[in-house]
C-alpha positions in Angstrom: 13.6 -11.8 7.0 13.6 -15.1 9.0 12.3 -14.7 12.5 15.6 -16.1 13.7 17.8 -13.7 11.7 20.0 -11.1 13.3 18.0 -8.4 11.6 14.7 -9.4 13.1 16.2 -10.1 16.6 17.9 -6.7 16.7 14.7 -5.1 15.4 12.6 -6.6 18.1 15.1 -5.6 20.7 14.8 -1.9 19.6 11.1 -2.2 19.4 10.8 -3.6 22.9 13.2 -0.9 24.3 11.1 1.9 22.8 7.7 0.8 24.1 7.7 3.7 26.5 7.3 6.4 23.8 4.3 4.6 22.3 2.7 4.3 25.8 3.5 8.0 26.6 2.0 9.3 23.4 -0.9 6.9 23.6 -1.7 8.0 27.2 -1.5 11.7 26.4 -3.7 11.3 23.3 -6.3 9.3 25.1 -6.3 11.7 28.0 -7.1 14.6 25.7 -9.6 12.4 23.9 -11.3 11.6 27.2 -11.8 15.3 27.9 -12.9 16.0 24.4 -15.5 13.3 24.5 -16.8 14.6 27.8 -17.1 18.1 26.4 -19.1 17.0 23.3 -21.7 14.9 25.1 -25.2 16.5 24.8 -25.9 15.6 28.5 -23.1 18.0 29.5 -23.6 20.7 26.9 -27.4 21.1 27.5 -28.3 19.5 30.9 -31.7 18.1 31.6 -33.5 16.8 34.8 -34.1 13.2 35.5 -37.2 13.3 33.4 -35.3 14.5 30.4 -36.7 18.1 30.5 -34.3 20.9 29.6 -33.0 23.0 32.5 -32.7 26.0 30.2 -28.9 26.2 30.8 -26.0 25.5 28.6 -22.3 24.8 29.1 -20.3 27.7 27.8 -17.0 26.2 28.9 -17.7 23.1 26.7 -17.5 25.2 23.5 -14.6 27.2 24.9 -12.6 24.1 25.7 -13.4 22.6 22.3 -11.7 25.6 20.7 -8.5 25.2 22.7 -8.5 21.4 22.7 -8.2 21.2 18.9 -4.9 23.0 18.7 -3.6 21.1 21.7 -4.4 17.8 20.1 -2.9 19.0 16.8 0.3 20.0 18.7 0.7 16.5 20.0 -0.1 14.9 16.6 2.5 17.0 14.9 5.2 16.5 17.6 8.4 14.5 17.3 7.1 12.1 19.9 4.1 11.2 17.8 6.3 10.8 14.7 8.6 8.4 16.6 5.6 6.4 17.8 4.3 6.1 14.3 7.6 5.1 12.8 8.1 2.5 15.6 4.6 1.1 15.1 4.8 1.0 11.3 8.1 -0.9 11.4 6.6 -3.3 14.0 3.5 -3.8 11.9 5.3 -4.4 8.6 8.0 -6.6 10.0 6.2 -8.9 12.4 3.3 -11.3 12.4 1.3 -11.9 9.3 2.8 -8.9 7.5 6.3 -10.3 7.8 5.1 -13.7 6.6 3.4 -12.0 3.6 6.6 -10.1 2.8 8.6 -13.3 3.0 6.2 -15.0 0.7 6.4 -12.2 -1.8 10.2 -12.5 -1.9 10.1 -16.3 -2.1 7.5 -16.3 -4.9 8.9 -13.3 -6.8 10.7 -15.4 -9.3 8.0 -18.0 -9.7 6.1 -16.2 -12.4 9.3 -15.7 -14.4 10.2 -19.4 -14.0 6.7 -20.4 -15.1 7.0 -18.1 -18.2 10.4 -19.6 -18.9 9.0 -23.2 -18.7 6.1 -22.3 -21.0 8.3 -20.6 -23.5 10.8 -23.5 -23.5 8.0 -26.0 -24.1 6.7 -23.7 -26.9 10.0 -23.3 -28.7 10.8 -26.9 -28.2 13.7 -28.3 -30.2 14.9 -24.8 -31.3 16.3 -24.0 -28.0 18.0 -27.3 -27.5 21.7 -26.5 -27.2 23.0 -28.8 -30.0 20.0 -30.2 -31.9 20.1 -27.9 -34.9 23.9 -28.1 -35.0 23.6 -31.9 -35.0 21.0 -31.8 -37.8 23.2 -29.4 -39.7 26.3 -31.6 -39.2 24.4 -34.7 -40.4 23.2 -32.8 -43.4 26.8 -31.5 -44.0 27.9 -35.2 -44.1 24.9 -37.0 -45.7 23.7 -34.0 -47.6 27.0 -33.3 -49.2 27.3 -37.0 -50.1 23.9 -37.0 -51.5 24.6 -33.8 -53.5 27.8 -35.4 -54.7 25.9 -38.5 -55.8 23.4 -36.5 -57.7 26.3 -34.6 -59.3 28.0 -37.8 -60.3 24.8 -39.2 -61.8 24.3 -35.9 -63.6 27.9 -36.1 -65.0 27.3 -39.7 -66.2 24.1 -38.6 -67.9 25.9 -35.7 -69.4 28.7 -38.0 -70.6 26.2 -40.3 -72.1 24.5 -37.5 -73.9 27.8 -36.1 -75.2 28.7 -39.6 -76.4 25.4 -39.8 -78.3 26.1 -36.4 -79.9 29.7 -37.5 -80.8 28.5 -40.8 -82.4 25.9 -38.9 -84.3 28.4 -36.5 -85.7 30.7 -39.4 -86.8 28.0 -41.1 -88.9 27.8 -40.5 -92.7 24.5 -39.8 -94.4 22.7 -42.9 -95.5 24.8 -45.0 -93.1 23.2 -44.8 -89.6 24.8 -46.9 -86.8 22.8 -48.7 -84.2 24.8 -47.3 -81.2 23.6 -43.8 -81.8 20.0 -44.5 -81.0 20.9 -46.8 -78.2 23.0 -44.1 -76.5 20.2 -41.5 -77.0 17.6 -43.9 -75.5 19.8 -44.6 -72.5 20.3 -40.8 -72.0 16.6 -40.0 -72.1 15.4 -42.9 -69.9 18.1 -42.3 -67.2 17.5 -38.6 -67.4 13.8 -39.0 -66.7 14.4 -41.2 -63.7 17.1 -38.8 -62.5 14.7 -35.8 -62.6 12.0 -37.8 -60.9 14.3 -38.7 -58.0 15.7 -35.1 -57.7 12.3 -33.5 -57.6 11.0 -36.1 -55.1 13.9 -35.5 -52.7 13.6 -31.7 -53.1 9.9 -31.7 -52.5 10.3 -33.7 -49.3 13.0 -31.3 -48.0 10.8 -28.4 -48.8 8.0 -29.9 -46.8 10.3 -29.9 -43.7 12.4 -26.7 -44.1 9.8 -24.2 -45.3 7.7 -24.5 -42.1 10.9 -24.4 -40.1 12.1 -21.2 -41.7 8.6 -19.7 -41.3 8.7 -20.5 -37.6 12.0 -18.6 -37.3 10.4 -15.6 -38.8 7.4 -15.8 -36.4 9.9 -15.7 -33.5 11.4 -12.6 -34.9 8.0 -10.8 -34.9 6.7 -12.4 -31.7 4.4 -10.0 -29.7 1.3 -10.3 -27.5 -1.2 -10.6 -30.4 0.8 -13.3 -32.1 1.3 -15.1 -28.8 -2.5 -15.1 -28.2 -3.2 -16.3 -31.8 -0.9 -19.3 -31.4 -1.6 -20.0 -27.7 -4.1 -22.8 -28.4 -1.9 -24.6 -30.9 1.2 -24.2 -28.7 -0.8 -25.3 -25.6 -0.1 -22.1 -23.7 -2.4 -20.9 -21.0 -2.8 -17.1 -21.4 -5.9 -16.7 -19.2 -6.2 -14.5 -16.1 -3.4 -12.6 -14.4 -0.8 -15.2 -15.5 -1.6 -14.8 -19.1 -1.6 -11.0 -18.9 1.8 -11.1 -17.2 3.1 -13.4 -19.9 1.9 -11.1 -22.7 3.4 -8.1 -20.9 6.7 -9.9 -20.5 6.8 -10.7 -24.3 5.9 -7.1 -25.4 8.0 -5.2 -22.9 10.9 -7.5 -22.1 11.3 -10.4 -24.5 10.7 -8.7 -27.9 10.1 -5.0 -27.4 9.4 -2.6 -30.3 12.5 -1.6 -32.2 12.2 2.1 -31.2 11.7 1.3 -27.4 14.5 3.0 -25.4 13.2 2.2 -21.9 14.4 -0.5 -19.6 11.3 -1.8 -17.9 11.4 -2.7 -14.2 10.6 -6.4 -14.0 8.8 -6.0 -10.6 6.3 -3.6 -12.4 5.4 -6.5 -14.7 5.3 -9.4 -12.3 2.1 -9.5 -10.4 0.9 -11.1 -7.2 -2.4 -11.6 -5.3 -2.8 -9.9 -2.0 -4.6 -11.5 1.0 -7.7 -9.6 0.1 -7.8 -11.1 -3.4 -6.6 -8.0 -5.3 -3.9 -8.3 -8.0 -1.1 -5.9 -7.7 2.4 -5.6 -9.2 5.3 -7.0 -7.1 6.7 -3.5 -7.0 3.5 -2.2 -5.4 3.3 -5.1 -3.0 6.8 -4.7 -1.7 7.7 -1.1 -2.2 4.3 0.6 -2.1 2.9 -1.2 0.9 6.0 -1.9 2.9 9.1 0.3 2.2 7.2 3.4 1.2 5.1 3.4 4.4 8.2 2.9 6.6 10.2 5.6 4.8 7.2 8.0 5.0 7.1 7.6 8.8 10.9 8.1 9.3 10.8 11.1 7.0 8.1 12.7 9.2 10.5 12.8 12.2 11.7 16.4 12.5 14.8 17.0 14.5 14.0 20.7 14.9 12.1 20.8 18.1 13.1 24.4 18.9 14.3 23.3 22.3 10.8 23.6 23.7 9.2 20.8 25.7 5.8 19.7 24.4 4.1 20.6 27.7 5.5 24.2 27.4 4.0 24.9 24.0 1.5 27.7 23.6 -1.3 25.3 22.7 -0.9 23.2 25.8 -0.5 26.1 28.1 -3.6 27.7 26.7 -5.6 24.5 27.4 -4.2 23.9 30.9 -4.8 27.6 31.8 -8.4 27.5 30.6 -9.1 24.4 32.7 -7.5 25.9 35.8 -9.0 29.4 35.5 -12.6 28.6 34.5 -14.7 26.2 36.5 -17.6 24.2 34.9 -20.3 25.5 37.3 -19.2 29.1 36.8 -19.6 28.6 33.0 -23.0 26.9 33.3 -25.2 29.8 32.3 -28.9 30.4 31.4 -29.7 29.6 27.7 -30.8 32.4 25.4 -34.2 30.7 25.1 -34.9 31.4 28.8 -35.5 35.1 28.1 -38.4 34.3 25.8 -39.9 31.6 28.1 -43.3 32.8 29.6 -42.4 31.3 33.0 -39.6 33.9 33.5 -40.8 37.0 31.6 -42.3 38.5 34.8 -38.8 38.3 36.4 -37.3 40.1 33.4 -39.8 42.9 33.7 -38.4 43.7 37.1 -35.2 45.7 36.7 -33.5 44.6 39.9 -34.0 40.9 38.9 -33.4 41.4 35.2 -29.8 42.5 35.9 -29.1 39.1 37.4 -30.4 37.1 34.4 -26.8 36.0 33.5 -26.2 34.2 36.8 -23.9 31.2 36.8 -24.5 28.0 38.7 -21.6 28.8 41.0 -22.5 30.0 44.5 -19.9 32.8 44.5 -19.3 35.6 42.0 -16.6 35.2 39.4 -16.7 36.2 35.8 -20.5 36.3 36.1 -22.8 36.8 39.1 -23.1 33.9 41.4 -26.2 32.4 43.0 -25.4 34.1 46.3 -25.7 37.5 44.7 -29.0 36.6 43.0 -30.5 35.2 46.3 -29.4 38.3 48.2 -31.3 40.4 45.7 -34.3 38.1 45.7 -34.6 38.4 49.5 -36.0 41.9 49.0 -39.1 40.2 47.6 -39.9 38.0 50.6 -38.5 35.8 53.3 -35.6 33.4 52.5 -36.4 29.7 52.9 -33.8 27.1 54.0 -32.1 24.8 51.5 -29.1 22.5 51.5 -27.5 24.4 48.7 -26.8 28.1 48.2 -29.8 28.3 45.8 -32.6 29.4 48.2 -36.1 30.5 47.4 -38.2 33.1 49.2 -41.7 33.2 50.5 -43.0 36.0 48.4 -44.7 39.0 49.9 -45.4 42.5 48.7 -46.7 43.8 45.4 -44.3 42.1 43.0 -45.8 38.6 43.4 -45.4 37.6 39.7 -41.8 38.7 39.5 -41.0 36.9 42.8 -42.7 33.7 41.6 -40.8 33.8 38.3 -37.5 34.4 40.3 -38.4 31.4 42.5 -38.8 29.2 39.3 -35.4 30.5 38.2 -33.9 29.4 41.5 -35.7 26.1 41.1 -33.6 25.5 37.9 -30.5 26.2 39.9 -31.4 23.8 42.6 -32.0 21.0 40.0 -28.7 21.8 38.3 -26.9 21.4 41.6 -28.6 18.2 42.6 -29.4 16.1 39.5 -27.1 13.3 38.4 -27.6 13.7 34.7 -24.2 14.9 33.8 -21.7 12.4 32.4 -18.2 12.1 33.8 -15.5 10.1 32.0 -12.6 8.3 33.5 -10.1 5.6 32.6 -10.9 2.1 33.9 -8.4 0.1 36.0 -7.9 -3.7 36.0 -10.7 -4.1 38.6 -13.1 -2.1 36.5 -13.0 0.9 38.8 -12.5 4.5 37.7 -8.9 5.6 37.4 -7.2 8.9 36.6 -3.6 10.1 36.3 -3.6 12.2 39.5 -2.0 9.3 41.3 0.5 8.4 38.5 4.1 8.3 39.8 7.5 8.0 38.2 10.4 5.9 39.6 13.6 7.5 38.5 15.7 4.5 39.5 13.8 2.0 37.3 12.5 4.6 34.7 9.0 3.2 35.1 5.6 4.6 35.9 3.0 3.3 38.3 -0.8 3.9 38.7 -1.0 5.1 35.1 -4.3 3.3 34.4 -2.8 0.9 31.7 -4.3 -2.6 31.7 -2.1 -5.7 31.5 -2.3 -5.8 27.7 -1.0 -2.2 27.4 -4.4 -0.6 26.5 -6.6 2.0 28.1 -10.3 1.6 28.6 -12.8 4.4 29.3 -15.5 4.4 31.9 -18.5 6.7 31.8 -20.6 7.4 34.9 -23.5 9.8 35.7 -22.5 12.5 38.1 -23.6 15.8 39.6 -22.5 19.2 38.5 -20.1 19.5 41.4 -18.4 16.2 40.4 -18.4 17.1 36.8 -16.7 20.4 37.6 -14.1 18.6 39.7 -13.4 16.1 37.0 -13.0 18.7 34.3 -10.7 20.8 36.5 -8.6 17.8 37.3 -7.7 17.4 33.6 -5.4 20.4 33.9 -3.1 18.3 36.1 -3.7 15.0 34.2 -2.8 16.5 30.9 0.2 18.2 32.4 1.4 14.9 33.8 0.8 13.1 30.6 2.6 15.6 28.5 5.5 15.7 31.0 5.8 11.9 30.5 6.0 12.4 26.8 8.8 15.0 27.2 10.7 12.7 29.5 10.9 9.7 27.2 11.3 11.5 23.9 15.1 12.2 23.9 16.0 8.5 24.5 13.4 7.3 22.0 14.7 9.7 19.4 18.2 8.1 19.6 16.9 4.6 19.6 14.3 5.0 16.8 15.7 7.6 14.5 19.3 6.2 14.7 19.4 2.6 15.7 16.0 1.4 14.3 16.4 3.5 11.1 19.9 2.2 10.6 18.7 -1.4 10.9 15.8 -1.0 8.5 18.0 0.8 6.0 20.8 -1.7 6.1 18.7 -4.9 6.0 15.5 -3.8 4.2 15.3 -0.5 2.4 18.7 -0.5 0.7 18.5 -4.2 -0.5 15.0 -3.7 -1.8 16.0 -0.6 -3.6 18.9 -2.4 -5.2 16.5 -5.2 -6.3 14.0 -2.8 -7.7 16.6 -0.8 -9.6 18.6 -3.7 -10.7 16.0 -6.3 -11.7 15.1 -4.9 -15.1 14.2 -7.0 -18.1 16.4 -5.6 -20.9 18.5 -8.8 -20.5 15.6 -10.8 -21.9 15.6 -8.8 -25.1 19.3 -9.2 -25.4 19.2 -12.9 -24.9 16.2 -13.3 -27.2 18.1 -11.3 -29.8 21.1 -13.5 -29.4 18.8 -16.5 -29.7 17.3 -15.2 -32.9 20.7 -14.4 -34.4 21.9 -17.9 -33.4 18.9 -19.9 -34.6 17.8 -18.1 -37.7 21.1 -18.5 -39.5 21.0 -22.2 -38.7 17.5 -22.4 -40.1 18.8 -20.6 -43.2 21.8 -22.9 -43.3 19.6 -25.9 -43.4 17.5 -24.4 -46.1 20.6 -23.6 -48.2 21.5 -27.3 -48.1 17.9 -28.0 -49.3 18.4 -25.5 -52.1 21.6 -27.4 -53.2 19.9 -30.8 -52.9 16.9 -29.5 -54.9 19.3 -28.5 -57.7 18.3 -24.9 -57.5 14.6 -25.1 -58.3 14.2 -21.4 -57.9 16.1 -18.3 -57.2 14.3 -17.6 -53.9 14.6 -20.0 -50.9 12.5 -18.3 -48.2 8.7 -18.0 -48.2 6.6 -14.9 -47.8 7.9 -11.3 -47.9 11.2 -12.3 -46.3 12.6 -14.1 -49.5 16.4 -14.2 -49.5 18.1 -14.9 -52.9 20.2 -18.0 -52.8 21.1 -18.1 -56.4 24.8 -18.1 -55.5 24.4 -21.0 -53.1 22.5 -23.0 -55.8 25.0 -22.1 -58.5 
């Protein structure tokens, strides 16, 4: 994982060579987002005049576009191109910058908690885990102890001989003729015997003071668990506070000395913990596998090779969106709101049948799906003389008997005039490096270099949005232009996807699998802690018999002061040793 390693260099090479797929998907996504944002703005959905008063019209195309924009956006999000982009960016995120340094640190410090636990355990066990200490002590006791035992045996034989001599002398005397040597031998036997017993019991007691705690300690090791470790932590100078203490207890209970009926092989990385940059404590398995390898694997698994042979720009969802933008203009779909019919300023117009039929009049001059302003004005001319106006929305100088209806119709035309002239609509564009509005209509592709120009990207590879007030005519033109812009953006995605599929799903995936996913998988599967239990069991089987061996010598030296040589409920009969 070193920045200078072949893996990281090759990885960066593939990442740099597949930047075009990320840019293409990003551009297409932002283009659709730009249109969606424009359609959801209240200023465009329900237009107002410069004073903020409602013009009693609503954008019917805005809701229509929202219904076809959603599937089109979903089609892009679920495409192979987007999956490639996400896989590329996830690998780049996890294996570069601070994330790479954090991953390196996790690997470098992965063994530190185990080492710390090993040092603490070694200092706790002390002399018992020294390679030759107990053997040395046993050898010394084999030499000196046997000599001492032999000395005690010789003394005992001498005392026995003296006692037998006394009995023999006593048997040889006749009644009424005692001899002085009998009572002298008896006195010597009693005096020496008392001093012999005193010396034997003194030596045996001293040896008991040493060996009984030692043998008890061996039994503690055999039953060692988290509770016992906590109980003896203060005396053993072990720090079991915080995450380190919890990890040590978990290592003891799951790895070092698991329950006898445990048949599982715990993964060591599930027990070892680490602290993330945000201060949270997680297992090493979660830190490496959960946040790195799982995320990368998830993105690669999302890449579907079954595209059906259909270009993204040719999908039904995209064609529906582009067709709607081309076939329906924004001014044609800017229609009177339902509230206008109940407004007292226009009820007189609705009472007149010839005018009521033109209530659903669009803001387009010509007829289309709905009546245009020209048709309404032509009908209105029957109620007076047409006035001049710069737009197609012309009022009349009312004459005749239908004055109220004519005045209401003029107020209706007044709404149309305001809609055609106010700059309260909001148009959205991309912003170029100079801060000017930019769109994709002028984007070009150079087949020789495989690069795009005039695509509105800034120097840092990002896209910035620009919002400006505009008229209905400008708003209509901008919305209609998105049919071409989206088509160009999706065509760019389709053009770069095949090459990116080969580089990302084959080359990049192979690199990540070879140098990261497979090795980490081997580490996770292979680093289990059953070896600790085996080694600890071997340690117990090696140390405990030596403890018992030392104690057996003590039994011999103590001249068999009892038939049981071990304390507590683990007493082992050593009568044979003592006999």
